Each structure stands twice: as structure tokens, then as C-alpha cells.
N, C-alpha and C positions, 0 to 999 in steps of 0.2 A: 552786661548792659543794665543801666540804671533805669528807674521809672521815668516816664515821660511826663513832665510837669503839665504840658498843655492838655493831657487827657485826664479828666477827672477820675479819681479813684472810685467815687460813688457813681453808680449806674444811672444814667439820665435817658429818658425816654423821649425820643424826638419824632415828630410827625413829619413824613416827607411825602407830600402830593398823595395823601390817602393810603400810604404804606408806612408801618410803624418800624423804626430801627432803634437799636440799643447802642449807646456809646460804650466802647470797650473799655474795661479796666485796663490800666497801664501795666501790663504783665510782660516781662522780658522773656524772649525765646531762650531755650536752653542752649548753651554753648559748651561743646566738649573739647577738651585739650588733649592731644596726643604727642608723641615724640617728634612728629613731623610737622605740627602746626595745629591750627584751630579751624573749626568750621561751625556754622550755625545749623542746628537741626530744625529750626522753625520752618514750617511749610513742606517738610519731607513728604507729607501726604496731602493731596490736594483737598481732601474732604474737610481738613482741620486747619487750614492756613489762617483763616480769620477767626477761628474759634466760634464759628456760628454767629458773630455780630461784627459790624464794621466798627473800627476804631475812629469814630468822629471826634475831631479835636476842636471844632468850632461850629457854631450854630449854622445849619444849612440856610442857603439863600435861594429863595424861590420867587419866581415872578410868572406872570401870565403873558404868553405871546399872542394868544387869541382865545376866544372861549373854547375850553376843552383842551388847550395846548398849554402845558406848564414846563418851565425850565428851572431845574434845581441844580445848584452847584454845592458839592461836598468837599470839605477839607478833611482828609484822613491822616492820622499819624503825625510825627514830628521828628525833625532831625535830632540825632543824639551823637554821643561820642563815639559810637561804632560805625559811624558813617564817615568814611575817609577815602582819599585817593591813594591808589597803589599802582605799582608796575606789574602788568600781566605778561609773563614771559612765554613766548610761543614755543611749541614743541615740534621736533621733527616727525614726519609721518612714519619713519622706522627708527629703531633705536640707534642704528649706526649712521644715519644721515647727518649731513653738516648742520651745525647750530645757527650760523649767521643767516641762513636762507629758510629756517624753519617758519612755517606759517599756519599751523594748527593750534586752536586755543586750548585744547585739552586732549588727553590721550590715556593710554594704559599706564598703570602706576610704574612699571619698570622704566618707561621712557621718561616719565616725570622725575623719577629719582636720578636718572642719568643727568638730566638737565640741572636738577637741584645740586648734585655733587660738582658739576662743572661750575656752577655759580659760586659755590663755597670756595673752590680753588682760586677763583679770581677775587675773593674777598667780599662777596656779597652774603647777605643772610636770607636765604629764601625761605618760603612757606609752602609746604605741599598740602593741598586742600582737596577733599573729595567733593565731587559735584554729584548731587543726587537727582534722579529723575522721579518726578511725582508719578502716581499711578494714573493711568488713563484707561478708557473703557476696553481698549484693545492692545494695551502695552502695560506691563508690570512695572511697579516701583522698583528702583534699584540704583546702582551706581552707574552713571553715564560715563564718567572718566575722572581724571585727575588733572588739577591745574597747578602752576607754579607762579608764585608772586614774591615781590619784593618791596619792602618798605611800606609806611603808613604816613600820609601827608595831608595837611589841611587844604592845600590848593592844588589844582591841576598843574600850575606851573612848576611847583616843587617835584610832582611826580614826573613831569616831562623832563627835568634836569636829570633826575636819577635814570630815566630811560635813555637819555643821551650817553650817559656813562656806561650803562649796560650794553648799548649798541657798540660803543667804542671797544668794549671788551670781547666782542665777538658774538653777541646774542641778538635775538630779534624779539620784538614785543610791542606792546601799546600800554596806554594808561586806562584805568577802570575806576569807577566809583562804586564803593562796596554796597551802597544802599540800593543799587541797581542789579544786585546778583540774583534777585527774585527769591530771597530766602527769609526777608524780614516783613512780618505782617504789620509792623508799626512804621514802616518807612513813609515819608511824606507822599501824599498822593492828592491830586485834584481830579475829581469826578464830576462830569456834567451829564445830567439825565433830562432828556426831553420826553415827556409822556404826552400821548395823543389819546384823549378819551372820545371815542366815536359816539358815545351816548349824548355828548355835547356838541363835539366838532363835526361839522357838516361838509367838510373838504375831503381831500385825498392824500394818501402817502404812496409815492411811486418812484420808480427808477428813471432818470433822464440822463441824457448826454447833451453835448454841445451842438455846434453846427453840423458836425459829421462825427462818426465813430472814431475816426483817425485823428481827431484834432483835440487839443487840450484847452482847458478854460478853468479859471479860479471859481471856486464856489460862490464867493461873494459876487462876482460878476454875473454869474449865472442867475443868482437870486434877483439881482437888479434888473437883469434884461427880461425875466420871465414873471416877475412880481410874486415869486414863490415866497411863503412866509419864512421858512427855514430849511435847513438841511444838514447832512453830513456826507463825508466822502463815501464812495461805493467800492468798486472793484480795483484790483491791481491793473496796471497798464503797462504792456510790454509791446515793443515794435509797432507802435501806431494803433493799438487796439486794446480794449478790456480783455483781461485774462480770465478764462472760464466762461461758463454758460451765462448769457445775457439775453433774456427774453423781455421785450417791451412792446406793449399793445398787441401781444400775441405773435409778434414776429421774433423768430430765432435769429439774433444779430450776431452772436458769437457762440461757438460750439463748447460742449463741456470738457472740463478736466474730469474724465470719467471717474466717478466714485467720490468726488469731493462734496462737502457740505455747501448749502446755500439755503435761500429763503424764497418761498413761493408766496406771492401776494395776490389776492383777488378782492374785487368789490372795493378797490381804493384803499386797501390795507386793513379792511375790517376782517378779512379771513387770512390768517398767517400760518404757513406750515414750514417748519425747519426740517430739512431732509437731506439726503444725499441724491445726486442726479447724474444721469448719463444721457448723452444725445447720440442719434444716428441720422445722418443726412444721406439720403440715397437719390441717385440721378438716373433717370431712364432716358437713354438716346440710342437710336439705331437698333432698336429691339434688344438692348442690353441694359441691364440694371447693375450699377456699381455703387459702392459706398464711398462718399467723399471723406477726405481726412479731416477737413475744418471748414469753417465759415469765417470769413473776414480776419484772417491772420496771414502773416508772411509764410509761404511754403517753406517747409524744411526746418523751421525754428519753432519747436513745440515747448513753449514756456509752461513750467509747472508739470511737464510730461503728461501722463494720463491720456494719451492718444491711442491711436489704433494703427495696426498694420506696419510693423518694422521699425518702430521708433528706437533710437539708441540713445542711452544704454538701457532704458526700461520703458515699459508701457504703464508702469504703476505711477500714481501721482508721486511728485517730489517737489514740494513747495520751493519756488525761486530757483529751480535748476532748469536749464534749457536742454531738452532732448532734441535730436536731430533726425531727419528722415530725408533721404536723397530723391525719393520718388513720391510725390504727392499730388492729390487733386484738391484744390481749395476753391470754394465759391466765394465770390465777392458780390455783395448786394449794393444797391444804390445808396444805402446808409453809410457805407464805408467812406465815400468822399467822391470827388469828381473823376479821379484816375486811379488805376490799379498800380501796385508795385512793379518795377521793371526787372528784367533778368532774363536768363536763358530758359527756354522751354516753349510752351505753347499756350495760346489763350483763345477761348471762343466767346464771342460777344452775344448777349441775349437781349432782346428788346422787352418791353413791359409785358408782352404776351408769351414770353419765354420762346420766342422764335430766333434761330440763329441768323444774325445779320452780318457777322463778320468773323473771319478765322484768321488767326496770326501765328506765324511760327517764331514767335518771341513773346515775352510778357511785358505788360505795360501798355494800357490803352484807356480811352475815355469809357465811362459807364453811361449807357444811355438813360434818360429820365425814367425812373421806375423800373430800370432793367437790371441786368447783373452780367457777371462773366464767370467763366471757369478757367482756372489756371491749372497747368500741368508742368511738373518738373521731372527730370530724369527719364526712367523708362516709360513713364506714363505720358510724356509728351507726344511720341508718335502714336501711342494708343488713342489719345484724345483726337488727334488729327484723322485718324483711320475711322473713328466712330461718329463722325459728324459731317454735316454738309449744310450749305447755305439754304435757308428756307425751312429747315426741320424744326419741329417743336421738341422742346426738351422738358421733362417733367421732374420737378424737384420735390421730394417728400421728407419733411422733418418730423422726427419723433424724439420726444423726451419721456424717460421713465424715471420713477423715483426709487427710493431704496428698497421698496417691496417689489419692484419690477412692474408696478403698475404704470400704465400710459397716462401722462399729463396732458389734458386737453389744452391746446394752445388758442384760447379764445382772446377777443379784443381786450378783455379785462385781466389778462394773465401777465403778471411781472415775475420773472425769476432772476435773482442775483446769486451767483455762485461765487463764493469766496472761501470761507472755511478757516478753521474747522468749526463744526458744530460745537456748541458749548453746553447748552442745556436742552434735554428732551424729556418731555412728560414730567417736568418739574424736578428732574434730577441732573446733576452734573454729568455730562456725557460727551467726551471729547475722543474721537477716533483718531489718535495721533499716528498710528502706522498707515491706517486706511486713508487718511487725508493727506499722507506724504510729508508729515512733519518730522518723521524719523529718517535720517539719510540712510539709503542703502550704501554699504560699504564701511570702512573702518573710521573715516573721519567724521566726527560728530560735532564739528565746529558750528556748523549752521543750527543744528538742534539746540545746542547750548545757547547761542546768541539769541535766537529768535523765539525758542520755546520756553526755555527755562529762565533766562534773564528778563528783567523788567524792560518793557518797551511801551511807547504810546500805543493805545488800542482804541478801535472804533467797533462797536458792537450793536446788534439789532435784535430786539425780542419782543415778546408779548407776555403779559402778565394774565393772572387768572380771571381778571375782570374784562379781558379783551383790549386792554389798553396797550397800544404800540409803544415801544421804548427805543429811543436812539440814545446811545451812550458813548461818550468819549472820556478816556482817561489820558491825561497828559503824561509824558515821560521824557527821559534823558535830560532832565533839568535838575542838576544837583541841588539838593536842599529845598526845592520847590515842589517837583512832582517827579518820581523815579520811574514810574510805569509799572506794569504787571507782566508776569509770565502768563502763558496760555492757561494753565490750570487755575491760576488765581483769578484771571479775567473770568473764567467760567463760574467760579465760586461767587465772585462779585455779582454777576447777573442774577444767579439764584437768590442771593441775599437781597437783591433789589426787586425780587418778587416775580422773576421770569419763569414761565413754565415752558417756554421755548426760547432759544437765543443762538445766534450765529456770530462768529467773527467776520468783520469786514477787513478792508485794507487798513493798515495802520502805520506806525513809524512816522516819518515826516509828513505823510499824507493825512494823518488824523486831524480832522477839522470839523468844528460845529459852528454854524453861522446862522444869524437871522437877518432881517432887513436892517437892523441896526448895526450889524458888523459881526466880527468874529467873537465868538463866546469863549473858546479856550486859548491855550497858548501853544501854537504848533512848534515842534521841536526844531525845525530848520532855522538856521540863523537868519536866513532870508525871508522867513515868514511862511504864509500858506503856499502850498504848491498848486500847480495847475493839475487838474484832474481829468480823467477820461469819462467818468460818470459819477452820479451822486444820487442819494436818496433824499427826496425833497417832500416838503409839507406844503400843500397849496390849497387855497380855498376853491 
């Protein structure tokens, strides 16, 4: 790889909203060549991906949104000759499985070699490449697996033509852009940083949602309707609800993916704690106390897993995987929306005083103003019917604990947004990849490769040593413009931006930053910004 002309060889010191950064010298990552192909060793360890300084390739652009609120956009890196399109050949799950239906992105070396040999027999020239996993706080660095690729092309259309030939020959695959492999610290990146200095700014930063929890709205529409100054996307959204613990105004609106990272805000964002969280919701009825499975989510569908009581295949967090449970008790509050999901089971309706006002031998009903319902499925449906009666009072007790096991007081000034993973703790890069469910249980590590290792759009939230809140969006999946970051690289970026605490929020096509003037970044979906379930907003 040659030197990048846009990054000056001399070191330039740039002031960025009160924090000093150094423009990186154009140094190429080392590339090793073996008998089966080539791979880049850059970024093999998360602590040294950027070499301690950001490769700023253009002067930062900073503007003031409001007194104490600044927005800075950075341009990092530059496209070079090692950034090209290629065909990524899918591997079978087992070495003897058929190749036309293969659907894993990487696998053990023997399986990759079998696919490479088959490609050579059909006249293709494959490359066998090792994928390295960076070191995380609870997971060692090492080989995640092996991938097989064919060709090097300037355009995605050329790669697509080769993919068609490959499929016709009996293989499966897709196209990839190598700058998005998450191994090149000098790949093009667009980074947008909003800093809120509460020594000057007299407003608030908090998490909000639209008309109901179960509805979606674009961030720009929410800002226009509520007169908020600015914001970014918040949590993931599955089956008509935010995924993970969401506390707003002290109300527990969705239950935790137990053990995942998140951020706790108090005093309008002036106090910020990044931690892991668990929640327990107990209901007392008919002299019996039992634990509910969740709040405001579809019974039986446990996105990101990390639930309680019989979830399959695991009760451990597994990001973007849906676990299931045939028998559940789920509380729906009035914030969910006007009516609850329909289906088989039973449902008890509570008024604003938590008095039972209706009992149904099915699911799906109106929620009274200020009231709630409890839905039951499977074996718990007859249990719920046996333990309730009209006119009885029901007591619901919500409890949230942090990573130390301490109870988090849910006051009117409490906001908790659980997304994850944590990125920076006490000023050090700290990603609990296994504990946060980023490492797949089982042999197929396609998700871990695509979401953790490869570059993607990212949205992050943190606080620096001066107590300034940071909202950060990195664009991605846009070849030659901004490639995106892997999780370890996103953590290092936040540390270099001065974060002493930081957490990852939803990303991908949902990554968006906007002000009253419009969208700041360039969302990766071809259709533009997505509609969202909730947001982190800055308001006076």
C-alpha cells in the first residue's frame, strides 16, 4: 500500500472543540503474503488500530448549534489502490455440505480450503484469507475464521458480473468492498461529533420516543414537532418496541437484555454512567408474587435473548438473535399504544389504579388511559386466569441493578438507554464482546464477522473528562466516501475523542444525526434516514 497523498507527512496539530488531535502520518499497514493469499495485519489489536492518533485528512469543520453545543465533522483517511470490490464466496456449515446453498461468510480453514479447491477446478483463482478477531475485555485476540474471495474490481458492477459467473458454476456468495473489512486504519471515514458543554448549555439531553412506544418516526420529524435542537438515533427496534432496557422519566418502559451495556443519565445529561444493566419486574396478585418475563414486547419473541425462564436456545445475550419462549407473562403499559398484540393466551386489564377491570381468555385489547395489561401465553395462560379476579388490586414492582449489583433508583430524572456494547470505561477501551452477546454461541461466526469485525455505520454516546456529553456518528457502507468501523475501532475512536465513558447505540442504516436545519450525516440506506423507535435529543 502506498502513502496517501491527502494525509500530510508532517504532523499537524488541530484543535477540535477544546480537544487536541494530531493528524496521522501516512503510514501503510503491513501486509503479509502466504501461499494461499494475502491479508492485512493492520488493526489486529484494538489498542493500536489508529496508532494513538486519528488520520485526519482535511481541516475539521466546526459550527455552533447553540451556546455550549458544537458540531464538528472530521474527514479521516483516503481511498487508495488497495480499496477494491471483490467476490466473497460463502462456505458450507460442514465440510461435506453442498456448495450452491452455502450461507456462512467464514469458517474453519479446512472448509475454506475445500471451497478454494473447488473454485480452482472450475477455473477461478481464489484467495484464502484469515480473519483476525481483536482483543476485547472478555475475549482474546485470535483467528475468527477463514474466508474465500475471488477477483479485484474497480466497480461493484464488475464484481457482480463475476458473482453471476460464480453462481452459474455452482457456488454461492456476494460482493464486498475491501476498505470495509475493518482492517485499514487509513480507510476513508466521515465522523460527526456533537459536544454539549453543560457549563454553558442550560438545556437537557434525554431519550424520547414518538407518539407511542410501538410507533416509528423519523428523527427530523420528531425534532420539528418537539422543537428539540438536535439528536441521534437511540436503540434497536424489534416487533414494535425498542430492544433492551429503556427508562424514561423514571418509568421502566422496556425490560433489560440482562447483562448488556447501556447509559444512565441524570440531571438532564449532566451525570452520565456507562454500565451493564439487569431488570426484574415482579407482580403481586392473589397473595402470589411472580416474576414477569418482560415489559412492552411481544410474548415469546425475545430479541437479543438475555431474558429469563426457559428461553431457547439461550438466556445469555446474543445480539440480533431472536430467542423464543412458549410460556410468558408480559406487562403492557399505556405507553405501548392504544391496543395490545393479539393472539392465543389470556389477558388481564388494569386501570390506572392497578385494579383488575377485565379478564380475557385471549390476547389483544384496549389499554385504559394510564392503565396496563398483563398477557400470558402457553402454560401461564391458565395460571393467570386462576390467580386473578375482577376488582382485585395488582402490585407491580420494577427493579434495575447495575453491573455491581447495586439498585438503580428510578426517579423522575432517570433515563436509561441499553444498547451496547460498552466501548470506554474509566478512560480505557473496554468492550465485553462475549458478555454483551457479540460473539455467537455455536460454530457459525458470520454475524460476529459482519457486525463486529467489519466496518459499519456507528452511533455512539459518551462523556469526556470535562463532563461534556458527546454524540458521535460515523458514516459507513459507502465505498470511497466513508467505510465505517468495527466495534473495537469504534471504541478506540471514542477514546481518542476524549471519552472517559462511552457506549454503542443502534447503528447501520439507523445511524443518523440531525439538527433543526436537517440531517448532518449521510445515512447508508439508499432511501435515506430510517424511521426510529426512540432517539437521544438535545433540547433547551
